[in-house]
GUNU-858858 format. One record per residue (C-alpha): residue number from 1; z, y, x. Coordinates in nm, 4 decimals, m for minus. Example, Ala and Ser with C-alpha at 12.3 -4.5 7.8 and 13.67 -1.06 7.14 Angstrom:
// residues 2
+-----+----------+----------+----------+
: num :        z :        y :        x :
+-----+----------+----------+----------+
:   1 :   0.7800 :  m0.4500 :   1.2300 :
:   2 :   0.7140 :  m0.1060 :   1.3670 :
+-----+----------+----------+----------+
This chain:
// residues 102
+-----+----------+----------+----------+
: num :        z :        y :        x :
+-----+----------+----------+----------+
:   1 :  m2.9059 :  m1.4820 :  m3.7802 :
:   2 :  m3.0814 :  m1.3574 :  m3.5216 :
:   3 :  m2.9971 :  m1.3313 :  m3.1666 :
:   4 :  m2.9229 :  m0.9496 :  m3.1480 :
:   5 :  m2.7231 :  m1.0375 :  m3.4590 :
:   6 :  m2.5087 :  m1.2533 :  m3.2887 :
:   7 :  m2.4737 :  m1.1038 :  m2.9455 :
:   8 :  m2.3409 :  m0.7940 :  m3.2085 :
:   9 :  m2.1104 :  m1.0190 :  m3.4008 :
:  10 :  m1.9679 :  m1.2306 :  m3.1134 :
:  11 :  m1.8930 :  m0.8278 :  m2.8946 :
:  12 :  m1.7194 :  m0.7785 :  m3.2239 :
:  13 :  m1.4687 :  m1.0780 :  m3.2671 :
:  14 :  m1.3863 :  m1.0948 :  m2.9063 :
:  15 :  m1.2909 :  m0.7106 :  m2.9169 :
:  16 :  m1.0867 :  m0.7224 :  m3.2077 :
:  17 :  m0.9485 :  m1.0478 :  m3.1321 :
:  18 :  m0.7873 :  m0.9174 :  m2.7899 :
:  19 :  m0.6741 :  m0.6494 :  m2.9508 :
:  20 :  m0.5291 :  m0.8044 :  m3.2324 :
:  21 :  m0.7497 :  m0.6685 :  m3.4677 :
:  22 :  m0.5553 :  m0.3405 :  m3.4663 :
:  23 :  m0.6833 :   0.0044 :  m3.3441 :
:  24 :  m0.5933 :   0.0194 :  m3.0018 :
:  25 :  m0.4214 :   0.3743 :  m3.0796 :
:  26 :  m0.2435 :   0.3301 :  m3.4196 :
:  27 :  m0.2447 :  m0.0391 :  m3.5147 :
:  28 :  m0.4239 :   0.0358 :  m3.8112 :
:  29 :  m0.5570 :  m0.3138 :  m3.9187 :
:  30 :  m0.8663 :  m0.2324 :  m4.1750 :
:  31 :  m1.2046 :  m0.0842 :  m4.1494 :
:  32 :  m1.1997 :  m0.1551 :  m3.7941 :
:  33 :  m1.4608 :  m0.0283 :  m3.5741 :
:  34 :  m1.5995 :  m0.2517 :  m3.2236 :
:  35 :  m1.6661 :   0.0884 :  m3.0045 :
:  36 :  m1.8963 :   0.0955 :  m2.7075 :
:  37 :  m1.6727 :   0.2820 :  m2.4746 :
:  38 :  m2.0010 :   0.3559 :  m2.2637 :
:  39 :  m2.3158 :   0.3876 :  m2.5189 :
:  40 :  m2.5244 :   0.0529 :  m2.5112 :
:  41 :  m2.8046 :   0.2379 :  m2.4244 :
:  42 :  m2.6595 :   0.3205 :  m2.0744 :
:  43 :  m2.5671 :  m0.0549 :  m1.9985 :
:  44 :  m2.7329 :  m0.3512 :  m1.8533 :
:  45 :  m2.8751 :  m0.5623 :  m2.1419 :
:  46 :  m2.6859 :  m0.3559 :  m2.4346 :
:  47 :  m2.3345 :  m0.3841 :  m2.2950 :
:  48 :  m2.2006 :  m0.6205 :  m2.5534 :
:  49 :  m1.9103 :  m0.7128 :  m2.3507 :
:  50 :  m1.5176 :  m0.7187 :  m2.4293 :
:  51 :  m1.5365 :  m0.4884 :  m2.1153 :
:  52 :  m1.6773 :  m0.1968 :  m2.2656 :
:  53 :  m1.5311 :  m0.2412 :  m2.6254 :
:  54 :  m1.2385 :  m0.0788 :  m2.7972 :
:  55 :  m1.1181 :  m0.1780 :  m3.1626 :
:  56 :  m1.0443 :   0.1416 :  m3.3771 :
:  57 :  m1.0134 :   0.2793 :  m3.6793 :
:  58 :  m1.2360 :   0.4993 :  m3.8132 :
:  59 :  m1.0001 :   0.8248 :  m3.7660 :
:  60 :  m1.0178 :   0.7213 :  m3.3863 :
:  61 :  m1.3343 :   0.5857 :  m3.3876 :
:  62 :  m1.4934 :   0.9338 :  m3.4860 :
:  63 :  m1.2843 :   1.1143 :  m3.2066 :
:  64 :  m1.3825 :   0.8471 :  m2.9244 :
:  65 :  m1.7717 :   0.9292 :  m3.0902 :
:  66 :  m1.7414 :   1.2890 :  m2.9779 :
:  67 :  m1.8162 :   1.2399 :  m2.6393 :
:  68 :  m2.1145 :   1.0694 :  m2.7140 :
:  69 :  m2.2178 :   1.3158 :  m2.9497 :
:  70 :  m2.2297 :   1.5886 :  m2.7398 :
:  71 :  m2.4180 :   1.4408 :  m2.4661 :
:  72 :  m2.0843 :   1.3892 :  m2.2413 :
:  73 :  m1.9714 :   1.7803 :  m2.2683 :
:  74 :  m1.6988 :   1.7730 :  m2.5230 :
:  75 :  m1.4102 :   1.4631 :  m2.5841 :
:  76 :  m1.0905 :   1.4697 :  m2.7412 :
:  77 :  m0.7872 :   1.4634 :  m2.5401 :
:  78 :  m0.7223 :   1.0951 :  m2.4669 :
:  79 :  m1.0659 :   0.9924 :  m2.5428 :
:  80 :  m1.2696 :   1.0392 :  m2.2711 :
:  81 :  m1.4479 :   0.6776 :  m2.1759 :
:  82 :  m1.2226 :   0.6507 :  m1.8764 :
:  83 :  m0.8731 :   0.7033 :  m2.0905 :
:  84 :  m1.0382 :   0.4198 :  m2.3336 :
:  85 :  m1.1247 :   0.2233 :  m2.0262 :
:  86 :  m0.7942 :   0.2529 :  m1.9278 :
:  87 :  m0.6250 :   0.1846 :  m2.2947 :
:  88 :  m0.8200 :  m0.1797 :  m2.2510 :
:  89 :  m0.7424 :  m0.2162 :  m1.8966 :
:  90 :  m1.1070 :  m0.2108 :  m1.7954 :
:  91 :  m1.3428 :   0.0087 :  m1.6211 :
:  92 :  m1.7220 :   0.1209 :  m1.6397 :
:  93 :  m1.7610 :  m0.0513 :  m1.3347 :
:  94 :  m1.6326 :  m0.3611 :  m1.4644 :
:  95 :  m1.8012 :  m0.3435 :  m1.7755 :
:  96 :  m2.1530 :  m0.2976 :  m1.5998 :
:  97 :  m2.0618 :  m0.5834 :  m1.3764 :
:  98 :  m1.9959 :  m0.8195 :  m1.6410 :
:  99 :  m2.2965 :  m0.6573 :  m1.8529 :
: 100 :  m2.5644 :  m0.7090 :  m1.5691 :
: 101 :  m2.4830 :  m1.1065 :  m1.6044 :
: 102 :  m2.5684 :  m1.1452 :  m1.9700 :
+-----+----------+----------+----------+
């Protein structure tokens, strides 16, 4: 496994473990996604840190992605990145700080 794949897999595993392998909104436990709360292209070193990830089912993942797809102009209520950070007990500042250490 190359380094990038390993980093992505470790991120995914850590996020799922912290969230008990369930969507943080509905407790679904299948077809889960490890969602980057702040887009990985906007984070130091890709933002592959626990503090920037949330476990989401496909439905809730699409709701969270609306923010990214719209360039930050639109989002579903409760799915703004600030809301997601609050759900996991993190913040963008904390995620950046940890990501800078990668």
